[in-house]
N, CA, C and O atoms as a MOPAC input file, in Angstrom:
PM7 MOZYME 1SCF
protein

 N     -7.70000 1    14.27300 1    11.16700 1
 C     -8.26700 1    13.62300 1     9.74200 1
 C     -7.53300 1    12.36500 1     9.17000 1
 O     -6.32500 1    12.12900 1     9.13200 1
 N     -8.52400 1    11.67200 1     8.76500 1
 C     -7.72900 1    10.40400 1     8.02500 1
 C     -7.35900 1    10.63300 1     6.45800 1
 O     -8.05600 1    11.32200 1     5.71400 1
 N     -6.17900 1     9.97100 1     6.05900 1
 C     -5.92500 1    10.16500 1     4.82700 1
 C     -6.73800 1     9.13700 1     3.93600 1
 O     -7.64800 1     8.48900 1     4.45300 1
 N     -6.47300 1     9.01500 1     2.84900 1
 C     -6.97400 1     8.14500 1     1.69900 1
 C     -5.73100 1     7.16000 1     1.02100 1
 O     -4.71700 1     7.81900 1     0.79000 1
 N     -5.65200 1     6.06200 1     0.75000 1
 C     -4.34100 1     5.39500 1     0.44600 1
 C     -5.00000 1     4.38900 1    -0.41100 1
 O     -6.10000 1     3.92700 1    -0.10700 1
 N     -4.38000 1     4.04900 1    -1.43800 1
 C     -4.53900 1     3.16200 1    -2.37400 1
 C     -3.28300 1     1.94200 1    -2.29400 1
 O     -2.10500 1     2.26500 1    -2.13500 1
 N     -3.64600 1     0.77700 1    -2.40500 1
 C     -2.65600 1    -0.23700 1    -2.23000 1
 C     -2.57600 1    -0.57200 1    -3.53500 1
 O     -3.60000 1    -0.55100 1    -4.21800 1
 N     -1.30000 1    -0.94600 1    -4.10300 1
 C     -1.15900 1    -1.60700 1    -5.52700 1
 C     -0.31700 1    -2.53200 1    -5.43300 1
 O      0.66000 1    -2.33900 1    -4.71000 1
 N     -0.48300 1    -3.97600 1    -6.24100 1
 C      0.69700 1    -4.97300 1    -6.16100 1
 C      1.07900 1    -5.26400 1    -7.71600 1
 O      0.37000 1    -5.07700 1    -8.70400 1
 N      2.43100 1    -5.78600 1    -7.64600 1
 C      2.70500 1    -5.80300 1    -8.94200 1
 C      2.66200 1    -7.28100 1    -9.97300 1
 O      3.34400 1    -8.27200 1    -9.71000 1
 N      1.85500 1    -7.20100 1   -11.00500 1
 C      1.80700 1    -8.42000 1   -11.82000 1
 C      1.70100 1    -7.91700 1   -13.15500 1
 O      0.65600 1    -7.51100 1   -13.66400 1
 N      2.94300 1    -7.96400 1   -13.75800 1
 C      3.06700 1    -7.31400 1   -15.05900 1
 C      2.54100 1    -5.95900 1   -15.13400 1
 O      2.31400 1    -5.56900 1   -16.28000 1
 N      2.31100 1    -5.20800 1   -14.25400 1
 C      2.16600 1    -3.80400 1   -13.95300 1
 C      1.31700 1    -3.68900 1   -12.77500 1
 O      0.75500 1    -4.68400 1   -12.31800 1
 N      1.18200 1    -2.44200 1   -12.21500 1
 C      0.64200 1    -1.99300 1   -11.20700 1
 C     -0.88900 1    -2.20500 1   -11.11500 1
 O     -1.66600 1    -1.50200 1   -11.76000 1
 N     -1.29200 1    -3.18700 1   -10.30000 1
 C     -2.93900 1    -3.49500 1   -10.20200 1
 C     -3.37100 1    -2.98200 1    -8.75100 1
 O     -2.77500 1    -3.39100 1    -7.75400 1
 N     -4.43000 1    -2.06900 1    -8.66800 1
 C     -5.05100 1    -1.69300 1    -7.64600 1
 C     -5.69400 1    -2.78300 1    -6.80300 1
 O     -6.46500 1    -3.56200 1    -7.36500 1
 N     -5.39800 1    -2.93000 1    -5.25400 1
 C     -6.31000 1    -3.38100 1    -4.21200 1
 C     -7.48800 1    -2.59100 1    -3.72000 1
 O     -8.19300 1    -2.94900 1    -2.77700 1
 N     -7.63400 1    -1.63900 1    -4.32600 1
 C     -8.78100 1    -0.61600 1    -3.34800 1
 C     -8.20100 1     0.46900 1    -2.85300 1
 O     -6.99800 1     0.66700 1    -3.02600 1
 N     -9.08500 1     1.42400 1    -2.08300 1
 C     -8.92400 1     2.53600 1    -1.34300 1
 C     -9.39900 1     2.26900 1    -0.17100 1
 O    -10.44100 1     1.64300 1     0.02300 1
 N     -8.62400 1     2.75300 1     0.73800 1
 C     -8.89300 1     2.77900 1     2.32600 1
 C     -8.87800 1     3.87600 1     2.93600 1
 O     -7.83500 1     4.48000 1     2.68600 1
 N     -9.81700 1     4.63600 1     3.89600 1
 C     -9.25900 1     5.62700 1     4.61400 1
 C     -9.17900 1     5.12500 1     6.07300 1
 O     -9.83700 1     4.37500 1     6.79300 1
 N     -7.99700 1     5.93400 1     6.18100 1
 C     -7.45600 1     5.57400 1     7.75900 1
 C     -5.92100 1     6.33700 1     8.08900 1
 O     -5.56900 1     7.29800 1     7.40600 1
 N     -5.18700 1     5.87900 1     9.04000 1
 C     -4.06800 1     6.70100 1     9.77400 1
 C     -2.91500 1     5.60800 1     8.87500 1
 O     -3.08700 1     4.50800 1     8.35000 1
 N     -1.81200 1     6.42600 1     8.98800 1
 C     -0.70200 1     5.60000 1     8.65800 1
 C     -0.35400 1     4.43600 1     9.30700 1
 O      0.36000 1     3.68000 1     8.64900 1
 N     -0.71200 1     4.02300 1    10.60800 1
 C     -0.39100 1     3.05400 1    11.43500 1
 C     -1.37600 1     1.67400 1    11.24300 1
 O     -1.01000 1     0.64300 1    11.80500 1
 N     -2.26600 1     1.67200 1    10.67400 1
 C     -3.35600 1     0.69100 1    10.37900 1
 C     -4.11600 1     0.84800 1     9.20500 1
 O     -5.03200 1     1.67100 1     9.19700 1
 N     -3.82600 1     0.08100 1     8.08200 1
 C     -4.34900 1    -0.11000 1     7.07000 1
 C     -4.88500 1    -1.53400 1     6.47200 1
 O     -4.26300 1    -2.06700 1     5.55400 1
 N     -5.90500 1    -2.05300 1     6.95000 1
 C     -6.15900 1    -3.34900 1     6.71000 1
 C     -6.88400 1    -3.78800 1     5.23700 1
 O     -8.10600 1    -3.83000 1     5.08800 1
 N     -6.11800 1    -4.03500 1     4.42200 1
 C     -6.49500 1    -4.67500 1     2.94500 1
 C     -6.70400 1    -6.18700 1     2.97600 1
 O     -5.95500 1    -6.88500 1     3.66000 1
 N     -7.69900 1    -6.72000 1     2.25500 1
 C     -7.86100 1    -8.24500 1     2.15900 1
 C     -7.61800 1    -8.58700 1     0.83600 1
 O     -7.54500 1    -7.76500 1    -0.07700 1
 N     -7.48100 1    -9.87600 1     0.70900 1
 C     -6.87600 1   -10.69300 1    -0.39500 1
 C     -5.38700 1    -9.97600 1    -1.35300 1
 O     -5.07200 1    -9.80200 1    -2.53000 1
 N     -4.92100 1    -9.78300 1    -0.25100 1
 C     -3.59800 1    -9.38000 1    -0.83500 1
 C     -2.62200 1   -10.39100 1    -1.28100 1
 O     -1.98500 1   -11.04500 1    -0.45600 1
 N     -2.44700 1   -10.58100 1    -2.82800 1
 C     -1.52600 1   -11.60600 1    -2.98600 1
 C     -0.01700 1   -12.16400 1    -2.65500 1
 O      0.87900 1   -11.52100 1    -3.20200 1
 N      0.39200 1   -13.28500 1    -1.82700 1
 C      1.46100 1   -13.45900 1    -1.46100 1
 C      2.66300 1   -13.29900 1    -2.46300 1
 O      2.53200 1   -13.43300 1    -3.67900 1
 N      3.87100 1   -12.99200 1    -1.82100 1
 C      4.98100 1   -13.14900 1    -2.48600 1
 C      5.14600 1   -11.83900 1    -3.71700 1
 O      5.80300 1   -11.97600 1    -4.74900 1
 N      4.53100 1   -10.81000 1    -3.40100 1
 C      4.60300 1    -9.86900 1    -4.49300 1
 C      5.02800 1    -8.55700 1    -4.19100 1
 O      4.90000 1    -8.42900 1    -2.97300 1
 N      5.41000 1    -7.65700 1    -4.62400 1
 C      5.97300 1    -6.31800 1    -4.87600 1
 C      4.78400 1    -5.35000 1    -4.50400 1
 O      3.93000 1    -5.24200 1    -5.38500 1
 N      4.58000 1    -4.60500 1    -3.30600 1
 C      3.43600 1    -3.63500 1    -2.88800 1
 C      3.82800 1    -2.57000 1    -3.22200 1
 O      5.02800 1    -2.29600 1    -3.18600 1
 N      2.93200 1    -1.74500 1    -3.61500 1
 C      3.05100 1    -0.09200 1    -3.61000 1
 C      1.73600 1     0.41500 1    -2.67800 1
 O      0.67200 1    -0.20300 1    -2.72700 1
 N      1.92700 1     1.64100 1    -1.79700 1
 C      1.00500 1     2.11800 1    -1.01800 1
 C      1.00200 1     3.69400 1    -1.56800 1
 O      2.03000 1     4.33600 1    -1.78500 1
 N      0.02100 1     4.05100 1    -1.69900 1
 C     -0.06700 1     5.81700 1    -2.29600 1
 C     -0.88300 1     6.46300 1    -1.50600 1
 O     -1.92200 1     5.84300 1    -1.27900 1
 N     -0.77400 1     7.62200 1    -0.93800 1
 C     -1.45100 1     8.66300 1    -0.00200 1
 C     -2.27000 1     9.35000 1    -0.84100 1
 O     -1.69000 1    10.33600 1    -1.29500 1
 N     -3.42800 1     9.22300 1    -1.24200 1
 C     -4.16100 1    10.25300 1    -2.40700 1
 C     -4.42100 1    11.17100 1    -1.96900 1
 O     -4.76700 1    11.93800 1    -2.86800 1
 N     -4.49300 1    11.76700 1    -0.72500 1
 C     -4.62300 1    12.86300 1    -0.25400 1
 C     -3.75200 1    13.96600 1    -0.66400 1
 O     -3.97900 1    15.09900 1    -1.08700 1
 N     -2.36600 1    13.09800 1    -0.33600 1
 C     -1.21900 1    14.37000 1    -0.26100 1
 C     -0.28800 1    13.41100 1    -1.38800 1
 O      0.57600 1    12.65400 1    -0.94500 1
 N     -0.46600 1    13.48300 1    -2.39800 1
 C      0.34700 1    12.85000 1    -3.47300 1
 C      1.73900 1    13.55700 1    -3.53800 1
 O      2.73400 1    12.88000 1    -3.79700 1
 N      1.83300 1    14.84700 1    -3.31800 1
 C      3.11900 1    15.56800 1    -3.58600 1
 C      4.03000 1    15.45300 1    -2.31900 1
 O      5.05100 1    16.13900 1    -2.27100 1
 N      3.78300 1    14.82200 1    -1.54700 1
 C      4.84800 1    14.47200 1    -0.29800 1
 C      5.43400 1    13.38500 1    -0.19900 1
 O      5.74400 1    12.90700 1     0.89200 1
 N      5.61800 1    12.96000 1    -1.06000 1
 C      6.43600 1    11.56900 1    -1.22500 1
 C      6.21800 1    10.37300 1    -0.56300 1
 O      7.09500 1     9.51400 1    -0.46600 1
 N      4.92100 1    10.24300 1    -0.02600 1
 C      4.37600 1     9.46900 1     0.63600 1
 C      4.44500 1     8.00600 1    -0.11800 1
 O      4.13700 1     6.99400 1     0.51300 1
 N      4.83800 1     7.94100 1    -1.41600 1
 C      4.76300 1     6.44600 1    -1.91400 1
 C      5.69000 1     5.60700 1    -1.67900 1
 O      6.79600 1     6.13000 1    -1.81900 1
 N      5.73200 1     4.35200 1    -1.33300 1
 C      6.69700 1     3.39900 1    -0.64900 1
 C      6.37000 1     2.15300 1    -1.30200 1
 O      5.18200 1     1.86000 1    -1.43200 1
 N      7.42900 1     1.25300 1    -1.80000 1
 C      7.07800 1     0.07800 1    -2.28700 1
 C      7.52700 1    -1.05500 1    -1.05100 1
 O      8.46000 1    -0.85600 1    -0.27400 1
 N      6.90100 1    -1.93200 1    -1.04900 1
 C      7.24200 1    -2.90900 1     0.04700 1
 C      6.94400 1    -4.28800 1    -0.35900 1
 O      6.28400 1    -4.53300 1    -1.36900 1
 N      7.46300 1    -5.26900 1     0.48100 1
 C      6.95600 1    -6.69500 1     0.37900 1
 C      6.26400 1    -6.97900 1     1.98800 1
 O      6.37500 1    -6.25800 1     2.97900 1
 N      5.70500 1    -7.96900 1     1.88000 1
 C      5.13700 1    -8.68500 1     3.40900 1
 C      5.60200 1    -9.79200 1     3.24900 1
 O      5.20500 1   -10.47000 1     2.30200 1
 N      6.79800 1   -10.38800 1     4.33700 1
 C      7.24100 1   -11.27100 1     4.83500 1
 C      7.12200 1   -11.76000 1     6.06200 1
 O      7.46000 1   -10.87800 1     6.85200 1
 N      6.80200 1   -12.74700 1     6.62000 1
 C      6.90200 1   -13.32800 1     7.78000 1
 C      6.04500 1   -12.67800 1     8.46100 1
 O      6.45600 1   -12.75400 1     9.61900 1
 N      5.10500 1   -12.08500 1     8.44700 1
 C      4.26600 1   -10.97100 1     9.31700 1
 C      4.80800 1    -9.84800 1     9.43800 1
 O      4.59100 1    -9.23000 1    10.48000 1
 N      5.65300 1    -9.27100 1     8.42800 1
 C      6.10900 1    -7.99400 1     8.59700 1
 C      6.56100 1    -7.39800 1     7.23200 1
 O      7.00100 1    -8.00700 1     6.25800 1
 N      6.34200 1    -6.02800 1     7.39500 1
 C      6.40500 1    -5.25900 1     6.02200 1
 C      8.06100 1    -4.76300 1     5.94500 1
 O      8.71500 1    -4.15700 1     6.79500 1
 N      8.45700 1    -5.24800 1     4.63100 1
 C     10.11100 1    -4.87100 1     4.53000 1
 C     10.04600 1    -3.70000 1     3.29800 1
 O      9.93500 1    -4.01100 1     2.11200 1
 N     10.13500 1    -2.31900 1     3.78100 1
 C     10.09400 1    -1.19600 1     3.09400 1
 C     11.37800 1    -1.26400 1     2.29900 1
 O     12.43300 1    -1.70400 1     2.75700 1
 N     11.20600 1    -0.77700 1     1.02100 1
 C     12.38800 1    -0.29600 1     0.51000 1
 C     12.46200 1     1.14600 1    -0.11900 1
 O     13.52500 1     1.56800 1    -0.57400 1

């Protein structure tokens, strides 16, 4: 079963880029701003601590 994920970016507060259903290995989001802090939330299991902030640099995710 796929999970639901919401992706946010930081611009004077968290702004949503939408919700996608999928697995943890591939979630294609479009129109993601460059050079910004991102936050991915698992909406199906919010209590499992699956929220992670990251950046996307040189074609790779850098998790914090």
